[in-house]
Structures are given as structure tokens and as C-alpha cells.
N, C-alpha and C positions, 0 to 999 in steps of 0.2 A: 537135282542139286544145282542151285543157282548161287553164284557168287559174283560180286562186283570186281571186275578186273581193272587195274590201273597200270599205266606204263610209267616206269621210273628210269631216270638216267643213272647208270651205274658205271663206276670205273672198270675198265676192261680188266685190270689186274686183280680185281676183287672176285671175278668169275672163275670157276674151276670146271674145266671140261670133265664130264663123267668118264671114268675109265671103262665103263661098259658100253660106250657108244659104238654101234656096229657099222657105222658108215665110213667109207673111204672115198677119196676124191682123186680124179685124174687131173693131170696138168691142164688139160683142155677145160675141164669143169672149173678149175681154179681161176683160169684166165677169164672165162665167161662171167663168173660171179663177180670178179674184180671189176670188169667193165660195167656190169649192171649197177653195182654199188657206186661206182664213180659217176655214172649217168643219173641215177635216181636217188642215191643215198641209201641208208639202211632203213627201209620202209617196213620191214617185218621184224618185230621185236624178238629178242632172245627169250626163251622160256626157262626160268630158273626155279629151283626149289627154295622155298622160304621157310621150310620147317626147321626147328631147332635141331642142331647136329647135322643138317644137310644144307644149310644156308649157302646160297650162291653156287650150288652144283647145277651145271647146265643140263637141262632135260631135252630141250629142243633148240636148235640154232647153232650147233657146234661149227658148222661150215661157215655161217655168217660171222660168227665170232672170230674164227681163224682169219678170214679175209679182212675183217675190221682191224685186227691186230697188224696184219701185213700192211695195211694202208695207213697205219699210224693213228687210228682212232684212239682217243683217250677215254671216251665214254660211249656206251651203246644203250639203246632202249631195251628195257627188260620188263617182262611181266612175271611176277612171282606167284607160284601156287604152293600150297602146303601139302607135301606128301612125305610124312615121317617114315613110312615103310619103304625101305630100299627096293624091295621086290616090286612094289607098285610103281616106283620111280623108273625102274628098269623096263617094266611093261609099257609105260607111257612113252619112254624114249624109243623103244622098238616100234610102237604103233605110229609115232610121229615120223619115223624114218622109212616106213613101208611105202613103196610106190603103189598108188591105187589109181584106178580109172584108166581110161584110154583116150587118145586124141580123137577129136572130131576132125578128120582130115579135110573134109569139105570146108568147114569153118576156118581151120588153120591155114588153108591155102589162100585165104583172103588177107593174111598178114604179110607185110613186106618188111623184113628185118632191115633192109638197106635204106628204107624210106623213113628216116627218123627226123623229127623236127626239133 
């Protein structure tokens, strides 16, 4: 299944967080994401449903949306996908929130968080 994705700028108030989003955030995670978005901007678009009856329900990016609201963003980048079936929407939301993979500690040790330019 191939579809052409495009990024649209959408008003923050038009987006609706999904009630079934399973993710919670710690105060530390909130501060870290705020600092990242302040430094680099919102470089990862929000994923929202574009299907009739589900339009603007957030599927992926609830945390980024929350921080964008906290920082006073008026618009955010959004990619729409059409998923009319709410069970499929929930499944994708869960899959996007699942942590996968492991750190390559040797490669990670080469990063210096304090050495930013």
C-alpha cells in the first residue's frame, strides 16, 4: 500500500487528542521535549486521522502536540492518513507508542549532550 504523504500546517485548536492514547509523560520528559523543541523546532509532524467522522483525531504525536500547546504554537505540521475504522486507529496509535529497539551503547557513548553548537 503506497500513498503520497504531505505535510500541512494545522491550527493547534483543530486537533483532538485521542481518548485512547496510552502514553503518559513524566515532568522530566516534558522538560526535555520542551528544550528539544525550543532548540530545533517541531521537526516531527503530528499524525492525524483524515477520515470522515474521525477528522483531526491525533493518532501519533500527542506528546509533541501537548508541548506545542504549552509553548504557544498556533499551528503545527500534520500528516493526515485516512483510517475510518476506530479499532484500526487505536491499533496504529498503540504501535506508534510502543518503544522498540535498543541503544547501541558504544555508538551512543560518542555523543556529547553538553557539546552543542
